[in-house]
C-alpha positions as CSV (number, residue, x, y, z in Angstrom):
1,M,-1.1,23.7,62.2
2,S,-1.2,19.9,63.3
3,R,1.9,17.7,62.7
4,I,2.2,15.0,60.0
5,P,0.9,11.5,61.7
6,A,3.8,9.0,61.7
7,C,1.7,6.4,59.6
8,I,1.2,9.2,56.9
9,L,5.0,10.2,57.1
10,F,5.8,6.4,56.8
11,V,3.5,5.8,53.7
12,A,4.7,8.9,52.2
13,M,8.4,8.0,52.5
14,S,7.7,4.4,51.2
15,M,6.3,6.1,47.9
16,G,9.2,8.4,47.5
17,F,7.9,11.4,49.3
18,V,10.7,12.7,52.1
19,F,9.5,15.5,54.3
20,A,11.8,17.2,56.4
21,G,9.7,19.5,58.4
22,Q,6.8,21.9,58.4
23,D,8.6,24.5,56.2
24,R,8.7,21.7,53.4
25,A,5.4,20.0,53.7
26,V,2.0,21.0,55.0
27,A,0.0,18.0,56.2
28,S,-3.7,17.1,57.1
29,E,-5.4,13.7,57.5
30,K,-6.6,13.9,53.9
31,T,-3.4,15.6,52.0
32,V,0.5,15.8,51.9
33,K,2.1,18.8,50.1
34,Q,5.5,19.0,49.3
35,D,7.9,21.7,47.6
36,V,10.3,19.0,46.2
37,D,12.8,21.6,44.4
38,H,12.5,23.9,47.5
39,D,11.5,27.0,45.3
40,G,8.6,27.9,47.6
41,V,6.0,26.5,45.5
42,I,4.0,23.2,46.2
43,D,4.7,20.8,43.6
44,Q,3.7,17.5,44.8
45,I,0.3,16.6,46.5
46,A,-0.5,13.3,47.9
47,Y,-4.1,12.5,48.7
48,L,-4.6,9.8,51.7
49,D,-7.6,8.1,53.1
50,D,-8.6,7.7,56.9
51,Q,-5.8,4.8,57.4
52,G,-3.1,7.1,55.9
53,D,-3.0,5.1,52.6
54,I,-2.1,7.0,49.5
55,L,-5.1,7.5,47.1
56,R,-3.7,9.9,44.6
57,V,-0.4,11.7,43.9
58,E,-0.3,15.0,41.6
59,L,3.0,16.3,40.3
60,Y,2.6,20.1,39.4
61,N,4.4,22.4,37.0
62,D,5.7,25.5,38.7
63,A,5.0,27.7,35.6
64,T,1.3,26.6,35.3
65,G,0.2,25.5,38.4
66,R,-1.4,22.4,36.6
67,P,-0.6,18.8,37.3
68,L,1.9,17.2,34.9
69,A,1.0,13.7,36.2
70,V,-1.4,12.0,38.4
71,Q,-1.1,8.6,40.1
72,Y,-4.0,6.7,41.5
73,Y,-3.7,4.0,44.1
74,T,-5.8,1.1,45.3
75,K,-4.9,-0.9,48.4
76,K,-1.4,0.7,48.3
77,K,-1.0,-0.5,44.7
78,L,-0.5,1.8,41.8
79,T,-3.5,1.0,39.4
80,R,-3.3,4.1,37.1
81,A,-1.1,6.9,35.9
82,E,-1.9,10.2,33.6
83,K,0.7,12.3,32.2
84,D,0.4,15.7,30.5
85,T,3.6,15.3,28.1
86,N,3.2,18.7,26.4
87,K,2.1,20.8,29.2
88,D,-1.3,22.0,27.8
89,G,-3.1,21.3,30.7
90,A,-4.6,18.0,29.3
91,F,-3.4,14.5,30.0
92,D,-2.4,12.8,27.0
93,V,-1.0,9.2,28.1
94,M,-2.8,6.9,30.7
95,I,-1.2,3.9,31.9
96,D,-3.5,1.3,33.6
97,Y,-1.6,-1.4,36.0
98,G,-3.6,-4.5,36.2
99,P,-3.2,-8.1,38.0
100,K,-0.2,-10.3,36.9
101,E,2.1,-7.5,35.8
102,E,-0.2,-6.4,33.2
103,T,0.0,-2.9,32.0
104,V,-1.9,-0.9,29.5
105,E,-0.6,2.5,28.1
106,R,-2.6,4.7,26.1
107,Q,-1.2,7.8,24.2
108,D,-2.8,10.6,22.6
109,L,-0.3,11.3,19.8
110,N,-1.7,14.5,18.3
111,F,-3.3,16.0,21.6
112,D,-7.0,15.9,20.4
113,A,-8.0,14.4,23.6
114,V,-8.6,10.9,21.9
115,Y,-6.1,8.1,22.4
116,D,-4.3,7.2,19.2
117,M,-2.0,4.4,20.4
118,E,-2.4,1.7,22.9
119,T,0.2,-0.8,24.1
120,R,0.0,-3.6,26.4
121,Y,2.7,-4.9,28.5
122,V,3.1,-8.3,30.6
123,S,6.2,-8.4,33.2
124,G,7.4,-5.0,31.7
125,K,7.6,-6.4,27.9
126,R,5.4,-5.2,25.3
127,V,2.9,-8.0,24.0
128,L,0.5,-5.9,21.8
129,M,0.3,-2.4,20.3
130,K,-2.6,-0.7,18.5
131,Q,-2.3,2.5,16.5
132,D,-4.6,5.0,14.9
133,L,-2.5,6.1,11.9
134,D,-4.7,8.5,10.4
135,F,-6.4,9.7,13.7
136,D,-10.0,8.6,12.6
137,G,-10.6,6.9,15.9
138,K,-10.0,3.4,14.6
139,M,-6.9,1.4,15.3
140,E,-5.6,0.3,11.8
141,R,-2.1,-1.0,12.9
142,I,-1.8,-4.0,15.0
143,T,1.6,-4.8,16.2
144,V,2.1,-8.6,18.1
145,F,5.4,-9.0,19.9
146,D,6.9,-12.1,21.1
147,K,8.0,-13.3,24.5
148,S,11.2,-11.6,24.7
149,G,9.3,-8.5,23.7
150,E,10.4,-8.4,20.0
151,V,8.2,-7.5,17.1
152,E,6.6,-11.0,15.8
153,K,4.0,-9.7,13.4
154,I,2.3,-6.6,12.2
155,T,-1.0,-6.1,10.4
156,V,-2.5,-2.8,8.9
157,D,-5.8,-1.7,7.7
158,T,-4.3,0.7,5.0
159,N,-7.7,2.0,3.8
160,A,-9.5,2.2,7.2
161,D,-12.3,-0.3,6.1
162,G,-12.0,-2.5,9.0
163,I,-10.2,-5.2,7.0
164,V,-6.6,-5.9,7.3
165,D,-4.8,-5.6,3.9
166,E,-1.3,-5.5,4.9
167,W,0.9,-8.2,6.7
168,Q,4.6,-8.2,8.3
169,T,6.2,-11.1,9.6
170,F,9.3,-10.9,11.6
171,G,11.9,-13.5,12.9
172,Q,14.8,-12.8,15.0
173,D,14.0,-9.0,15.1
174,C,14.2,-8.9,11.5
175,L,11.4,-8.5,8.8
176,E,11.1,-11.9,7.0
177,L,7.8,-11.5,4.9
178,F,5.9,-8.6,4.0
179,E,2.3,-9.3,2.1
180,K,-0.4,-7.0,1.0
181,D,-3.9,-6.9,-0.7
182,R,-3.5,-4.1,-3.0
183,N,-7.0,-4.1,-4.6
184,H,-8.8,-4.8,-1.2
185,D,-10.5,-8.0,-2.4
186,K,-9.3,-10.1,0.6
187,Q,-6.7,-11.8,-1.4
188,V,-2.8,-11.3,-1.0
189,D,-1.5,-10.0,-4.4
190,L,2.1,-9.0,-3.4
191,K,4.7,-10.7,-1.3
192,I,8.2,-9.7,-0.4
193,F,10.6,-11.9,1.0
194,Y,13.7,-10.9,3.1
195,I,16.8,-12.6,4.2
196,E,18.5,-11.2,7.5
197,G,16.3,-8.0,6.8
198,E,17.4,-7.6,3.2
199,K,15.0,-7.8,0.4
200,Q,15.4,-11.1,-1.4
201,R,12.6,-11.4,-3.8
202,L,9.1,-10.1,-4.4
203,V,6.2,-11.8,-6.2
204,K,3.2,-10.0,-7.5
205,D,-0.2,-11.0,-9.0
206,E,-0.5,-8.1,-11.5
207,N,-4.0,-8.8,-12.7
208,Y,-5.4,-10.0,-9.3
209,N,-6.4,-13.6,-10.5
210,G,-4.6,-15.5,-7.9
211,Y,-1.6,-16.2,-10.0
212,F,1.8,-14.5,-9.2
213,E,3.1,-13.9,-12.7
214,M,5.9,-11.6,-11.9
215,I,9.1,-12.4,-9.8
216,Q,11.6,-9.4,-8.7
217,W,15.1,-10.6,-7.3
218,F,17.1,-8.0,-5.4
219,D,20.0,-10.6,-4.9
220,R,21.3,-11.1,-8.3
221,K,24.3,-9.5,-8.2
222,P,25.6,-7.3,-9.9
223,W,22.2,-6.2,-10.6
224,V,20.2,-3.9,-8.6
225,A,16.9,-5.9,-9.5
226,V,16.1,-8.8,-12.0
227,I,12.3,-9.0,-12.9
228,E,10.9,-12.3,-14.6
229,M,7.5,-12.0,-16.1
230,D,5.1,-15.0,-17.0
231,A,2.1,-13.2,-18.6
232,D,0.5,-16.0,-20.1
233,E,0.7,-18.3,-17.0
234,D,2.4,-21.2,-18.3
235,K,5.0,-21.3,-15.5
236,S,7.7,-20.2,-18.1
237,F,9.0,-16.6,-18.1
238,E,8.6,-14.8,-21.4
239,S,10.8,-11.9,-20.3
240,T,13.5,-11.3,-17.8
241,S,14.7,-7.6,-17.2
242,F,17.7,-6.6,-15.5
243,Y,18.4,-3.1,-13.8
244,N,21.3,-1.4,-12.2
245,S,21.3,1.8,-10.4
246,E,20.5,3.9,-13.6
247,G,17.5,1.8,-14.4
248,L,16.9,-1.1,-17.1
249,R,20.0,-2.0,-19.1
250,Q,19.0,-5.7,-20.5
251,K,15.9,-7.4,-21.4
252,D,15.7,-11.2,-22.4
253,L,12.5,-12.2,-24.1
254,G,10.9,-15.2,-25.8
255,V,11.9,-17.7,-23.1
256,N,9.8,-20.7,-23.7
257,Q,9.6,-24.3,-22.4
258,D,13.2,-24.9,-23.7
259,G,14.6,-22.5,-21.4
260,R,16.5,-20.6,-24.1
261,V,16.5,-16.8,-24.9
262,D,15.2,-15.8,-28.3
263,R,15.8,-12.1,-28.1
264,R,18.0,-10.1,-25.8
265,E,17.7,-6.1,-25.6
266,Y,20.2,-3.7,-24.2
267,F,19.6,-0.2,-22.9
268,D,21.7,2.7,-22.1
269,A,21.5,5.0,-19.0
270,S,18.5,6.9,-20.5
271,G,16.4,3.9,-21.2
272,R,17.0,3.8,-25.0
273,L,17.7,0.6,-26.8
274,V,21.0,0.6,-28.4
275,K,21.4,-3.1,-29.2
276,S,19.7,-6.5,-29.6
277,E,20.4,-10.0,-30.1
278,E,18.4,-12.7,-31.5
279,S,18.3,-16.3,-32.5
280,S,18.1,-16.4,-36.4
281,D,17.7,-19.4,-38.9
282,G,16.9,-21.6,-36.2
283,A,20.2,-21.2,-34.4
284,A,20.6,-22.6,-30.8
285,G,22.0,-19.6,-29.3
286,L,21.6,-15.7,-30.1
287,N,23.6,-15.5,-33.3
288,M,22.3,-11.9,-34.6
289,A,23.1,-8.6,-33.2
290,W,21.3,-5.3,-34.3
291,F,22.5,-1.8,-33.3
292,Y,20.1,1.4,-33.2
293,D,20.3,5.1,-33.5
294,D,18.6,7.4,-31.3
295,A,15.4,7.2,-33.0
296,G,15.3,3.4,-32.5
297,N,16.2,2.6,-36.2
298,P,18.8,-0.1,-36.9
299,V,22.0,1.3,-38.3
300,R,24.3,-1.9,-38.3
301,A,23.7,-5.7,-37.7
302,E,25.9,-8.7,-37.4
303,K,25.4,-12.4,-37.8
304,D,27.1,-15.4,-37.0
305,G,26.1,-17.8,-39.5
306,N,28.2,-21.1,-39.0
307,G,27.8,-20.7,-35.2
308,D,31.9,-20.3,-34.3
309,G,31.0,-17.1,-32.3
310,R,32.3,-14.8,-34.6
311,P,30.2,-12.5,-36.9
312,D,30.5,-13.4,-40.6
313,I,27.7,-11.3,-42.2
314,W,27.6,-7.5,-41.7
315,Y,24.4,-5.3,-42.3
316,Y,24.5,-1.7,-42.7
317,Y,21.6,0.7,-42.9
318,N,20.7,4.1,-43.9
319,N,17.6,5.9,-42.4
320,G,16.4,2.6,-41.3
321,K,16.8,1.0,-44.8
322,L,19.3,-1.9,-45.9
323,S,22.2,-0.2,-48.0
324,T,25.1,-2.5,-47.7
325,V,25.9,-6.1,-46.8
326,R,29.4,-7.6,-46.3
327,E,29.8,-11.4,-45.8
328,D,32.9,-13.7,-44.9
329,T,31.7,-16.8,-46.9
330,R,35.2,-18.4,-46.0
331,Y,34.7,-17.9,-42.4
332,D,38.2,-16.6,-41.9
333,G,37.2,-13.3,-40.3
334,R,37.3,-11.1,-43.4
335,P,34.4,-10.1,-45.9
336,D,34.7,-11.6,-49.3
337,L,31.3,-10.5,-50.9
338,W,29.8,-7.0,-51.0
339,E,26.4,-6.2,-51.7
340,E,24.8,-2.7,-52.2
341,Y,21.0,-1.7,-52.0
342,D,19.0,1.2,-53.1
343,A,16.4,3.1,-51.0
344,S,14.0,0.4,-51.7
345,E,16.4,-2.4,-50.3
346,K,16.7,-4.0,-53.9
347,I,20.2,-5.1,-54.7
348,I,22.0,-3.1,-57.2
349,R,25.7,-4.4,-57.0
350,Q,27.5,-7.2,-55.7
351,S,31.3,-7.5,-55.6
352,R,33.5,-10.7,-55.0
353,D,37.2,-11.3,-53.7
354,L,37.9,-14.6,-55.2
355,N,41.6,-15.0,-53.9
356,G,41.1,-14.0,-50.3
357,D,43.4,-10.9,-50.5
358,G,40.4,-8.7,-49.2
359,I,40.2,-6.8,-52.4
360,P,37.0,-7.2,-54.9
361,D,38.1,-9.2,-58.0
362,V,34.7,-9.2,-59.8
363,T,31.4,-6.9,-59.5
364,K,28.2,-7.4,-60.9
365,D,25.8,-4.5,-61.6
366,F,22.4,-5.7,-61.3
367,K,21.0,-2.8,-63.1
368,N,22.9,-4.0,-66.2
369,P,23.1,-7.6,-65.6
370,D,25.6,-8.0,-68.6
371,A,27.9,-5.6,-67.0
372,V,30.9,-7.1,-65.2
373,S,34.2,-5.5,-64.2
374,G,37.2,-7.1,-62.6
375,S,39.1,-10.4,-63.4
376,G,35.8,-12.6,-63.4
377,A,33.4,-13.4,-65.8
378,V,29.6,-12.9,-66.0
379,D,27.8,-15.5,-63.5
380,A,25.1,-16.7,-66.1
381,Q,23.7,-19.5,-63.7
382,D,23.3,-17.0,-60.8
383,D,25.1,-19.5,-58.8
384,S,27.6,-16.9,-57.0
385,E,30.3,-18.3,-59.1
386,P,31.7,-16.8,-62.1
């Protein structure tokens, strides 16, 4: 058996191979074999040209006898490497080393002998990555990196029709903008804006006509989300919905060019409407409140007639029908007028407190207009005065 030529030994050592004698390596003019882990099995073979320069290096798996990795050299420079990461006998990673420190790595992620991901490097930093997300042979996801190797932009073809329909823009390693073409008409109809990686707002073109009529806010504390809708596209939101962790809890309706809310609805944790407020009789604010039962029927209402912030008329309902009205005509916080209604919501009885002691002094029965009880007299002129 010939001895290892000095030039081959030098090249092998320069590439990381160390030979301590004929018992650890067997050499010829074309190959250098080595038992790296000293278990009696050759697990590394270097192939050399006539000048002793390495052409190829193979690393073997002791259990299978198949190479786990192969490195290819041209003019003493590594030009390609292949790896079998799952030890099935087929290479699933290939790395090409180009000029100017450019490197391309290809990976077969599902081990079907087709490369599904390709990553390009310059000076050891990623500059571009392509991914076949559904393993159909098309690279649907493209990631662009900045000079520091951080993600700069991601584009995705979500329906594999060859046209990008999703865009992600990054800044300082954080997502800043997400855009999507949901109906694949080549127009962006959904945008999500981020601040320091956290969602700030979402805008959506719901009917795909180019106008973003919905805005969803994520930074309106204490709400988890606030959604504004401009359905008629007049640049004024007709509704604003407020959500907490349990779901919709409040909804403002009827906002017009004056910027004022005409109706406000309140919901419980199950999403049931429990209360509403509205503007009545041309009031500038929400001066009337309604309360509802489980079926959505009104059970009670309150109205602030003079705008002092306190209710002065109370309405009571039975099975959705008006049954009783109490009114504070003196605005002292206590009712002094009582009305009762029948099942058809027709008034049948009216009582008044004339001296402000909270006790009815006169009662009028509308079924018998001439019948009056208490200390008052018949209101002949129907002017609410006895």
